[in-house]
LUMLUMDREN-2810 file (N, C-alpha, C; in Angstrom, 1 decimal):
<atoms>
<atom><aa>M</aa><ch>A</ch><at>N</at><xx>109.4</xx><yy>138.6</yy><zz>65.5</zz></atom>
<atom><aa>M</aa><ch>A</ch><at>CA</at><xx>108.7</xx><yy>137.8</yy><zz>64.6</zz></atom>
<atom><aa>M</aa><ch>A</ch><at>C</at><xx>107.6</xx><yy>138.7</yy><zz>64.0</zz></atom>
<atom><aa>A</aa><ch>A</ch><at>N</at><xx>107.4</xx><yy>138.7</yy><zz>62.7</zz></atom>
<atom><aa>A</aa><ch>A</ch><at>CA</at><xx>106.5</xx><yy>139.5</yy><zz>62.0</zz></atom>
<atom><aa>A</aa><ch>A</ch><at>C</at><xx>105.0</xx><yy>139.2</yy><zz>62.5</zz></atom>
<atom><aa>R</aa><ch>A</ch><at>N</at><xx>104.2</xx><yy>140.3</yy><zz>62.4</zz></atom>
<atom><aa>R</aa><ch>A</ch><at>CA</at><xx>102.8</xx><yy>140.2</yy><zz>62.7</zz></atom>
<atom><aa>R</aa><ch>A</ch><at>C</at><xx>102.1</xx><yy>140.4</yy><zz>61.5</zz></atom>
<atom><aa>L</aa><ch>A</ch><at>N</at><xx>100.8</xx><yy>139.7</yy><zz>61.3</zz></atom>
<atom><aa>L</aa><ch>A</ch><at>CA</at><xx>99.9</xx><yy>140.0</yy><zz>60.3</zz></atom>
<atom><aa>L</aa><ch>A</ch><at>C</at><xx>98.7</xx><yy>140.5</yy><zz>60.9</zz></atom>
<atom><aa>Q</aa><ch>A</ch><at>N</at><xx>98.1</xx><yy>141.8</yy><zz>60.3</zz></atom>
<atom><aa>Q</aa><ch>A</ch><at>CA</at><xx>97.0</xx><yy>142.4</yy><zz>60.8</zz></atom>
<atom><aa>Q</aa><ch>A</ch><at>C</at><xx>96.1</xx><yy>142.8</yy><zz>59.6</zz></atom>
<atom><aa>V</aa><ch>A</ch><at>N</at><xx>94.9</xx><yy>142.9</yy><zz>59.9</zz></atom>
<atom><aa>V</aa><ch>A</ch><at>CA</at><xx>93.9</xx><yy>143.4</yy><zz>58.8</zz></atom>
<atom><aa>V</aa><ch>A</ch><at>C</at><xx>93.3</xx><yy>144.7</yy><zz>59.1</zz></atom>
<atom><aa>L</aa><ch>A</ch><at>N</at><xx>93.5</xx><yy>145.6</yy><zz>58.2</zz></atom>
<atom><aa>L</aa><ch>A</ch><at>CA</at><xx>92.9</xx><yy>146.9</yy><zz>58.4</zz></atom>
<atom><aa>L</aa><ch>A</ch><at>C</at><xx>91.7</xx><yy>147.0</yy><zz>57.4</zz></atom>
<atom><aa>R</aa><ch>A</ch><at>N</at><xx>90.6</xx><yy>147.3</yy><zz>58.0</zz></atom>
<atom><aa>R</aa><ch>A</ch><at>CA</at><xx>89.3</xx><yy>147.4</yy><zz>57.1</zz></atom>
<atom><aa>R</aa><ch>A</ch><at>C</at><xx>89.4</xx><yy>148.9</yy><zz>56.6</zz></atom>
<atom><aa>L</aa><ch>A</ch><at>N</at><xx>89.1</xx><yy>148.9</yy><zz>55.3</zz></atom>
<atom><aa>L</aa><ch>A</ch><at>CA</at><xx>88.9</xx><yy>150.3</yy><zz>54.7</zz></atom>
<atom><aa>L</aa><ch>A</ch><at>C</at><xx>87.5</xx><yy>150.7</yy><zz>54.4</zz></atom>
<atom><aa>P</aa><ch>A</ch><at>N</at><xx>87.3</xx><yy>152.0</yy><zz>54.2</zz></atom>
<atom><aa>P</aa><ch>A</ch><at>CA</at><xx>86.0</xx><yy>152.4</yy><zz>53.9</zz></atom>
<atom><aa>P</aa><ch>A</ch><at>C</at><xx>85.2</xx><yy>151.6</yy><zz>52.7</zz></atom>
<atom><aa>A</aa><ch>A</ch><at>N</at><xx>84.2</xx><yy>151.3</yy><zz>53.0</zz></atom>
<atom><aa>A</aa><ch>A</ch><at>CA</at><xx>83.3</xx><yy>150.6</yy><zz>52.0</zz></atom>
<atom><aa>A</aa><ch>A</ch><at>C</at><xx>82.8</xx><yy>151.4</yy><zz>50.8</zz></atom>
<atom><aa>T</aa><ch>A</ch><at>N</at><xx>82.6</xx><yy>150.9</yy><zz>49.7</zz></atom>
<atom><aa>T</aa><ch>A</ch><at>CA</at><xx>82.1</xx><yy>151.7</yy><zz>48.5</zz></atom>
<atom><aa>T</aa><ch>A</ch><at>C</at><xx>81.0</xx><yy>150.6</yy><zz>47.9</zz></atom>
<atom><aa>P</aa><ch>A</ch><at>N</at><xx>80.0</xx><yy>151.3</yy><zz>47.1</zz></atom>
<atom><aa>P</aa><ch>A</ch><at>CA</at><xx>79.0</xx><yy>150.3</yy><zz>46.5</zz></atom>
<atom><aa>P</aa><ch>A</ch><at>C</at><xx>79.7</xx><yy>149.2</yy><zz>45.6</zz></atom>
<atom><aa>A</aa><ch>A</ch><at>N</at><xx>80.9</xx><yy>149.5</yy><zz>44.9</zz></atom>
<atom><aa>A</aa><ch>A</ch><at>CA</at><xx>81.6</xx><yy>148.6</yy><zz>44.1</zz></atom>
<atom><aa>A</aa><ch>A</ch><at>C</at><xx>82.5</xx><yy>147.5</yy><zz>45.0</zz></atom>
<atom><aa>D</aa><ch>A</ch><at>N</at><xx>82.7</xx><yy>147.8</yy><zz>46.2</zz></atom>
<atom><aa>D</aa><ch>A</ch><at>CA</at><xx>83.5</xx><yy>147.0</yy><zz>47.2</zz></atom>
<atom><aa>D</aa><ch>A</ch><at>C</at><xx>83.0</xx><yy>147.2</yy><zz>48.5</zz></atom>
<atom><aa>P</aa><ch>A</ch><at>N</at><xx>82.1</xx><yy>146.4</yy><zz>49.0</zz></atom>
<atom><aa>P</aa><ch>A</ch><at>CA</at><xx>81.6</xx><yy>146.5</yy><zz>50.3</zz></atom>
<atom><aa>P</aa><ch>A</ch><at>C</at><xx>82.4</xx><yy>146.1</yy><zz>51.4</zz></atom>
<atom><aa>A</aa><ch>A</ch><at>N</at><xx>83.5</xx><yy>145.5</yy><zz>51.2</zz></atom>
<atom><aa>A</aa><ch>A</ch><at>CA</at><xx>84.2</xx><yy>145.0</yy><zz>52.3</zz></atom>
<atom><aa>A</aa><ch>A</ch><at>C</at><xx>85.7</xx><yy>145.1</yy><zz>51.9</zz></atom>
<atom><aa>P</aa><ch>A</ch><at>N</at><xx>86.3</xx><yy>146.2</yy><zz>51.6</zz></atom>
<atom><aa>P</aa><ch>A</ch><at>CA</at><xx>87.8</xx><yy>146.4</yy><zz>51.3</zz></atom>
<atom><aa>P</aa><ch>A</ch><at>C</at><xx>88.7</xx><yy>146.2</yy><zz>52.6</zz></atom>
<atom><aa>F</aa><ch>A</ch><at>N</at><xx>89.7</xx><yy>145.8</yy><zz>52.5</zz></atom>
<atom><aa>F</aa><ch>A</ch><at>CA</at><xx>90.7</xx><yy>145.7</yy><zz>53.5</zz></atom>
<atom><aa>F</aa><ch>A</ch><at>C</at><xx>92.2</xx><yy>145.7</yy><zz>53.0</zz></atom>
<atom><aa>M</aa><ch>A</ch><at>N</at><xx>93.2</xx><yy>146.0</yy><zz>53.9</zz></atom>
<atom><aa>M</aa><ch>A</ch><at>CA</at><xx>94.6</xx><yy>146.1</yy><zz>53.6</zz></atom>
<atom><aa>M</aa><ch>A</ch><at>C</at><xx>95.2</xx><yy>145.1</yy><zz>54.6</zz></atom>
<atom><aa>L</aa><ch>A</ch><at>N</at><xx>96.2</xx><yy>144.4</yy><zz>54.2</zz></atom>
<atom><aa>L</aa><ch>A</ch><at>CA</at><xx>97.1</xx><yy>143.5</yy><zz>54.9</zz></atom>
<atom><aa>L</aa><ch>A</ch><at>C</at><xx>98.2</xx><yy>144.5</yy><zz>55.5</zz></atom>
<atom><aa>V</aa><ch>A</ch><at>N</at><xx>98.5</xx><yy>144.3</yy><zz>56.8</zz></atom>
<atom><aa>V</aa><ch>A</ch><at>CA</at><xx>99.7</xx><yy>145.0</yy><zz>57.4</zz></atom>
<atom><aa>V</aa><ch>A</ch><at>C</at><xx>100.6</xx><yy>143.9</yy><zz>57.9</zz></atom>
<atom><aa>L</aa><ch>A</ch><at>N</at><xx>101.8</xx><yy>143.8</yy><zz>57.4</zz></atom>
<atom><aa>L</aa><ch>A</ch><at>CA</at><xx>102.8</xx><yy>143.0</yy><zz>57.9</zz></atom>
<atom><aa>L</aa><ch>A</ch><at>C</at><xx>103.8</xx><yy>144.0</yy><zz>58.7</zz></atom>
<atom><aa>D</aa><ch>A</ch><at>N</at><xx>103.9</xx><yy>143.9</yy><zz>59.9</zz></atom>
<atom><aa>D</aa><ch>A</ch><at>CA</at><xx>104.8</xx><yy>144.7</yy><zz>60.7</zz></atom>
<atom><aa>D</aa><ch>A</ch><at>C</at><xx>105.8</xx><yy>143.9</yy><zz>61.6</zz></atom>
<atom><aa>E</aa><ch>A</ch><at>N</at><xx>106.8</xx><yy>144.7</yy><zz>62.1</zz></atom>
<atom><aa>E</aa><ch>A</ch><at>CA</at><xx>107.9</xx><yy>144.0</yy><zz>62.8</zz></atom>
<atom><aa>E</aa><ch>A</ch><at>C</at><xx>108.6</xx><yy>143.0</yy><zz>61.9</zz></atom>
<atom><aa>V</aa><ch>A</ch><at>N</at><xx>108.6</xx><yy>143.2</yy><zz>60.6</zz></atom>
<atom><aa>V</aa><ch>A</ch><at>CA</at><xx>109.3</xx><yy>142.4</yy><zz>59.8</zz></atom>
<atom><aa>V</aa><ch>A</ch><at>C</at><xx>110.8</xx><yy>142.5</yy><zz>59.9</zz></atom>
<atom><aa>N</aa><ch>A</ch><at>N</at><xx>111.5</xx><yy>141.3</yy><zz>60.0</zz></atom>
<atom><aa>N</aa><ch>A</ch><at>CA</at><xx>113.0</xx><yy>141.4</yy><zz>60.1</zz></atom>
<atom><aa>N</aa><ch>A</ch><at>C</at><xx>113.5</xx><yy>141.6</yy><zz>58.7</zz></atom>
<atom><aa>E</aa><ch>A</ch><at>N</at><xx>114.4</xx><yy>142.6</yy><zz>58.6</zz></atom>
<atom><aa>E</aa><ch>A</ch><at>CA</at><xx>115.0</xx><yy>142.8</yy><zz>57.2</zz></atom>
<atom><aa>E</aa><ch>A</ch><at>C</at><xx>115.8</xx><yy>141.6</yy><zz>56.7</zz></atom>
<atom><aa>L</aa><ch>A</ch><at>N</at><xx>116.2</xx><yy>140.6</yy><zz>57.5</zz></atom>
<atom><aa>L</aa><ch>A</ch><at>CA</at><xx>116.7</xx><yy>139.4</yy><zz>57.0</zz></atom>
<atom><aa>L</aa><ch>A</ch><at>C</at><xx>115.7</xx><yy>138.5</yy><zz>56.4</zz></atom>
<atom><aa>E</aa><ch>A</ch><at>N</at><xx>114.5</xx><yy>138.5</yy><zz>56.8</zz></atom>
<atom><aa>E</aa><ch>A</ch><at>CA</at><xx>113.3</xx><yy>137.7</yy><zz>56.3</zz></atom>
<atom><aa>E</aa><ch>A</ch><at>C</at><xx>112.8</xx><yy>138.2</yy><zz>55.0</zz></atom>
<atom><aa>L</aa><ch>A</ch><at>N</at><xx>113.0</xx><yy>139.5</yy><zz>54.8</zz></atom>
<atom><aa>L</aa><ch>A</ch><at>CA</at><xx>112.2</xx><yy>140.1</yy><zz>53.6</zz></atom>
<atom><aa>L</aa><ch>A</ch><at>C</at><xx>113.1</xx><yy>141.1</yy><zz>53.0</zz></atom>
<atom><aa>D</aa><ch>A</ch><at>N</at><xx>113.7</xx><yy>141.0</yy><zz>51.9</zz></atom>
<atom><aa>D</aa><ch>A</ch><at>CA</at><xx>114.4</xx><yy>142.0</yy><zz>51.1</zz></atom>
<atom><aa>D</aa><ch>A</ch><at>C</at><xx>113.4</xx><yy>142.9</yy><zz>50.5</zz></atom>
<atom><aa>F</aa><ch>A</ch><at>N</at><xx>113.4</xx><yy>144.2</yy><zz>51.1</zz></atom>
<atom><aa>F</aa><ch>A</ch><at>CA</at><xx>112.5</xx><yy>145.2</yy><zz>50.6</zz></atom>
<atom><aa>F</aa><ch>A</ch><at>C</at><xx>112.8</xx><yy>145.8</yy><zz>49.2</zz></atom>
<atom><aa>T</aa><ch>A</ch><at>N</at><xx>114.1</xx><yy>145.4</yy><zz>48.7</zz></atom>
<atom><aa>T</aa><ch>A</ch><at>CA</at><xx>114.5</xx><yy>145.9</yy><zz>47.4</zz></atom>
<atom><aa>T</aa><ch>A</ch><at>C</at><xx>114.3</xx><yy>144.8</yy><zz>46.3</zz></atom>
<atom><aa>S</aa><ch>A</ch><at>N</at><xx>113.9</xx><yy>143.6</yy><zz>46.6</zz></atom>
<atom><aa>S</aa><ch>A</ch><at>CA</at><xx>114.0</xx><yy>142.5</yy><zz>45.7</zz></atom>
<atom><aa>S</aa><ch>A</ch><at>C</at><xx>112.6</xx><yy>142.5</yy><zz>44.9</zz></atom>
<atom><aa>S</aa><ch>A</ch><at>N</at><xx>112.8</xx><yy>142.3</yy><zz>43.6</zz></atom>
<atom><aa>S</aa><ch>A</ch><at>CA</at><xx>111.5</xx><yy>142.2</yy><zz>42.8</zz></atom>
<atom><aa>S</aa><ch>A</ch><at>C</at><xx>110.8</xx><yy>140.8</yy><zz>43.1</zz></atom>
<atom><aa>E</aa><ch>A</ch><at>N</at><xx>111.6</xx><yy>139.8</yy><zz>43.4</zz></atom>
<atom><aa>E</aa><ch>A</ch><at>CA</at><xx>111.0</xx><yy>138.5</yy><zz>43.8</zz></atom>
<atom><aa>E</aa><ch>A</ch><at>C</at><xx>110.0</xx><yy>138.7</yy><zz>45.0</zz></atom>
<atom><aa>H</aa><ch>A</ch><at>N</at><xx>110.5</xx><yy>139.4</yy><zz>46.0</zz></atom>
<atom><aa>H</aa><ch>A</ch><at>CA</at><xx>109.6</xx><yy>139.5</yy><zz>47.2</zz></atom>
<atom><aa>H</aa><ch>A</ch><at>C</at><xx>108.4</xx><yy>140.4</yy><zz>46.8</zz></atom>
<atom><aa>A</aa><ch>A</ch><at>N</at><xx>108.6</xx><yy>141.4</yy><zz>45.9</zz></atom>
<atom><aa>A</aa><ch>A</ch><at>CA</at><xx>107.4</xx><yy>142.3</yy><zz>45.4</zz></atom>
<atom><aa>A</aa><ch>A</ch><at>C</at><xx>106.4</xx><yy>141.3</yy><zz>44.8</zz></atom>
<atom><aa>D</aa><ch>A</ch><at>N</at><xx>106.8</xx><yy>140.4</yy><zz>43.9</zz></atom>
<atom><aa>D</aa><ch>A</ch><at>CA</at><xx>105.9</xx><yy>139.5</yy><zz>43.3</zz></atom>
<atom><aa>D</aa><ch>A</ch><at>C</at><xx>105.1</xx><yy>138.7</yy><zz>44.3</zz></atom>
<atom><aa>V</aa><ch>A</ch><at>N</at><xx>105.9</xx><yy>138.3</yy><zz>45.3</zz></atom>
<atom><aa>V</aa><ch>A</ch><at>CA</at><xx>105.3</xx><yy>137.5</yy><zz>46.4</zz></atom>
<atom><aa>V</aa><ch>A</ch><at>C</at><xx>104.2</xx><yy>138.2</yy><zz>47.1</zz></atom>
<atom><aa>M</aa><ch>A</ch><at>N</at><xx>104.6</xx><yy>139.5</yy><zz>47.5</zz></atom>
<atom><aa>M</aa><ch>A</ch><at>CA</at><xx>103.5</xx><yy>140.4</yy><zz>48.1</zz></atom>
<atom><aa>M</aa><ch>A</ch><at>C</at><xx>102.4</xx><yy>140.6</yy><zz>47.2</zz></atom>
<atom><aa>R</aa><ch>A</ch><at>N</at><xx>102.5</xx><yy>140.9</yy><zz>45.9</zz></atom>
<atom><aa>R</aa><ch>A</ch><at>CA</at><xx>101.5</xx><yy>141.0</yy><zz>44.9</zz></atom>
<atom><aa>R</aa><ch>A</ch><at>C</at><xx>100.6</xx><yy>139.8</yy><zz>44.8</zz></atom>
<atom><aa>G</aa><ch>A</ch><at>N</at><xx>101.2</xx><yy>138.7</yy><zz>44.9</zz></atom>
<atom><aa>G</aa><ch>A</ch><at>CA</at><xx>100.5</xx><yy>137.4</yy><zz>44.9</zz></atom>
<atom><aa>G</aa><ch>A</ch><at>C</at><xx>99.6</xx><yy>137.2</yy><zz>46.1</zz></atom>
<atom><aa>L</aa><ch>A</ch><at>N</at><xx>100.2</xx><yy>137.5</yy><zz>47.2</zz></atom>
<atom><aa>L</aa><ch>A</ch><at>CA</at><xx>99.5</xx><yy>137.5</yy><zz>48.6</zz></atom>
<atom><aa>L</aa><ch>A</ch><at>C</at><xx>98.3</xx><yy>138.4</yy><zz>48.5</zz></atom>
<atom><aa>K</aa><ch>A</ch><at>N</at><xx>98.5</xx><yy>139.6</yy><zz>48.0</zz></atom>
<atom><aa>K</aa><ch>A</ch><at>CA</at><xx>97.4</xx><yy>140.6</yy><zz>47.9</zz></atom>
<atom><aa>K</aa><ch>A</ch><at>C</at><xx>96.3</xx><yy>140.2</yy><zz>47.1</zz></atom>
<atom><aa>D</aa><ch>A</ch><at>N</at><xx>96.7</xx><yy>139.8</yy><zz>45.8</zz></atom>
<atom><aa>D</aa><ch>A</ch><at>CA</at><xx>95.7</xx><yy>139.2</yy><zz>44.9</zz></atom>
<atom><aa>D</aa><ch>A</ch><at>C</at><xx>95.0</xx><yy>138.0</yy><zz>45.4</zz></atom>
<atom><aa>G</aa><ch>A</ch><at>N</at><xx>95.8</xx><yy>137.1</yy><zz>45.9</zz></atom>
<atom><aa>G</aa><ch>A</ch><at>CA</at><xx>95.2</xx><yy>135.8</yy><zz>46.5</zz></atom>
<atom><aa>G</aa><ch>A</ch><at>C</at><xx>94.2</xx><yy>135.9</yy><zz>47.5</zz></atom>
<atom><aa>V</aa><ch>A</ch><at>N</at><xx>94.4</xx><yy>136.9</yy><zz>48.4</zz></atom>
<atom><aa>V</aa><ch>A</ch><at>CA</at><xx>93.3</xx><yy>137.1</yy><zz>49.5</zz></atom>
<atom><aa>V</aa><ch>A</ch><at>C</at><xx>92.4</xx><yy>138.2</yy><zz>49.2</zz></atom>
<atom><aa>G</aa><ch>A</ch><at>N</at><xx>92.5</xx><yy>138.9</yy><zz>48.1</zz></atom>
<atom><aa>G</aa><ch>A</ch><at>CA</at><xx>91.6</xx><yy>139.9</yy><zz>47.7</zz></atom>
<atom><aa>G</aa><ch>A</ch><at>C</at><xx>91.8</xx><yy>141.4</yy><zz>48.4</zz></atom>
<atom><aa>A</aa><ch>A</ch><at>N</at><xx>93.0</xx><yy>141.5</yy><zz>48.9</zz></atom>
<atom><aa>A</aa><ch>A</ch><at>CA</at><xx>93.2</xx><yy>142.7</yy><zz>49.8</zz></atom>
<atom><aa>A</aa><ch>A</ch><at>C</at><xx>93.5</xx><yy>143.9</yy><zz>48.6</zz></atom>
<atom><aa>R</aa><ch>A</ch><at>N</at><xx>93.2</xx><yy>145.1</yy><zz>49.0</zz></atom>
<atom><aa>R</aa><ch>A</ch><at>CA</at><xx>93.4</xx><yy>146.2</yy><zz>48.3</zz></atom>
<atom><aa>R</aa><ch>A</ch><at>C</at><xx>95.0</xx><yy>146.7</yy><zz>48.2</zz></atom>
<atom><aa>F</aa><ch>A</ch><at>N</at><xx>95.6</xx><yy>146.5</yy><zz>49.4</zz></atom>
<atom><aa>F</aa><ch>A</ch><at>CA</at><xx>96.9</xx><yy>146.8</yy><zz>49.5</zz></atom>
<atom><aa>F</aa><ch>A</ch><at>C</at><xx>97.7</xx><yy>145.9</yy><zz>50.5</zz></atom>
<atom><aa>V</aa><ch>A</ch><at>N</at><xx>99.0</xx><yy>145.8</yy><zz>50.5</zz></atom>
<atom><aa>V</aa><ch>A</ch><at>CA</at><xx>99.8</xx><yy>145.0</yy><zz>51.5</zz></atom>
<atom><aa>V</aa><ch>A</ch><at>C</at><xx>100.9</xx><yy>146.1</yy><zz>51.9</zz></atom>
<atom><aa>L</aa><ch>A</ch><at>N</at><xx>100.9</xx><yy>146.3</yy><zz>53.2</zz></atom>
<atom><aa>L</aa><ch>A</ch><at>CA</at><xx>102.0</xx><yy>147.2</yy><zz>53.9</zz></atom>
<atom><aa>L</aa><ch>A</ch><at>C</at><xx>102.9</xx><yy>146.2</yy><zz>54.6</zz></atom>
<atom><aa>A</aa><ch>A</ch><at>N</at><xx>104.3</xx><yy>146.2</yy><zz>54.2</zz></atom>
<atom><aa>A</aa><ch>A</ch><at>CA</at><xx>105.3</xx><yy>145.5</yy><zz>55.0</zz></atom>
<atom><aa>A</aa><ch>A</ch><at>C</at><xx>106.2</xx><yy>146.4</yy><zz>55.5</zz></atom>
<atom><aa>T</aa><ch>A</ch><at>N</at><xx>106.6</xx><yy>146.4</yy><zz>56.7</zz></atom>
<atom><aa>T</aa><ch>A</ch><at>CA</at><xx>107.4</xx><yy>147.4</yy><zz>57.4</zz></atom>
<atom><aa>T</aa><ch>A</ch><at>C</at><xx>108.1</xx><yy>146.7</yy><zz>58.6</zz></atom>
<atom><aa>T</aa><ch>A</ch><at>N</at><xx>109.3</xx><yy>147.3</yy><zz>58.9</zz></atom>
<atom><aa>T</aa><ch>A</ch><at>CA</at><xx>110.2</xx><yy>146.9</yy><zz>60.0</zz></atom>
<atom><aa>T</aa><ch>A</ch><at>C</at><xx>109.6</xx><yy>147.5</yy><zz>61.2</zz></atom>
<atom><aa>A</aa><ch>A</ch><at>N</at><xx>108.8</xx><yy>148.5</yy><zz>61.2</zz></atom>
<atom><aa>A</aa><ch>A</ch><at>CA</at><xx>108.3</xx><yy>149.3</yy><zz>62.3</zz></atom>
<atom><aa>A</aa><ch>A</ch><at>C</at><xx>107.1</xx><yy>148.6</yy><zz>62.9</zz></atom>
<atom><aa>T</aa><ch>A</ch><at>N</at><xx>106.7</xx><yy>148.9</yy><zz>64.1</zz></atom>
<atom><aa>T</aa><ch>A</ch><at>CA</at><xx>105.6</xx><yy>148.4</yy><zz>64.8</zz></atom>
<atom><aa>T</aa><ch>A</ch><at>C</at><xx>104.3</xx><yy>149.3</yy><zz>64.4</zz></atom>
<atom><aa>V</aa><ch>A</ch><at>N</at><xx>103.2</xx><yy>148.8</yy><zz>63.8</zz></atom>
<atom><aa>V</aa><ch>A</ch><at>CA</at><xx>102.1</xx><yy>149.4</yy><zz>63.5</zz></atom>
<atom><aa>V</aa><ch>A</ch><at>C</at><xx>100.9</xx><yy>148.9</yy><zz>64.2</zz></atom>
<atom><aa>D</aa><ch>A</ch><at>N</at><xx>100.3</xx><yy>149.7</yy><zz>64.9</zz></atom>
<atom><aa>D</aa><ch>A</ch><at>CA</at><xx>98.9</xx><yy>149.2</yy><zz>65.7</zz></atom>
<atom><aa>D</aa><ch>A</ch><at>C</at><xx>97.7</xx><yy>149.5</yy><zz>64.9</zz></atom>
<atom><aa>V</aa><ch>A</ch><at>N</at><xx>97.1</xx><yy>148.6</yy><zz>64.4</zz></atom>
<atom><aa>V</aa><ch>A</ch><at>CA</at><xx>95.9</xx><yy>148.8</yy><zz>63.5</zz></atom>
<atom><aa>V</aa><ch>A</ch><at>C</at><xx>94.7</xx><yy>148.8</yy><zz>64.5</zz></atom>
<atom><aa>A</aa><ch>A</ch><at>N</at><xx>94.0</xx><yy>149.9</yy><zz>64.3</zz></atom>
<atom><aa>A</aa><ch>A</ch><at>CA</at><xx>92.8</xx><yy>150.1</yy><zz>65.2</zz></atom>
<atom><aa>A</aa><ch>A</ch><at>C</at><xx>91.6</xx><yy>149.6</yy><zz>64.6</zz></atom>
</atoms>
């Protein structure tokens, strides 16, 4: 099952609380990484929560 983590990024005067969403351990059957529809979903997620970036990967990523 995929995990959702938040990685805080360095603050700037223009953006005092930037962050990145990390979706790891994603099953390739759950998310087609080549699909433009899934890219639109990820972009909507990013914009909807105010993240700078969204990283989705099948690998395990430990956010510190």
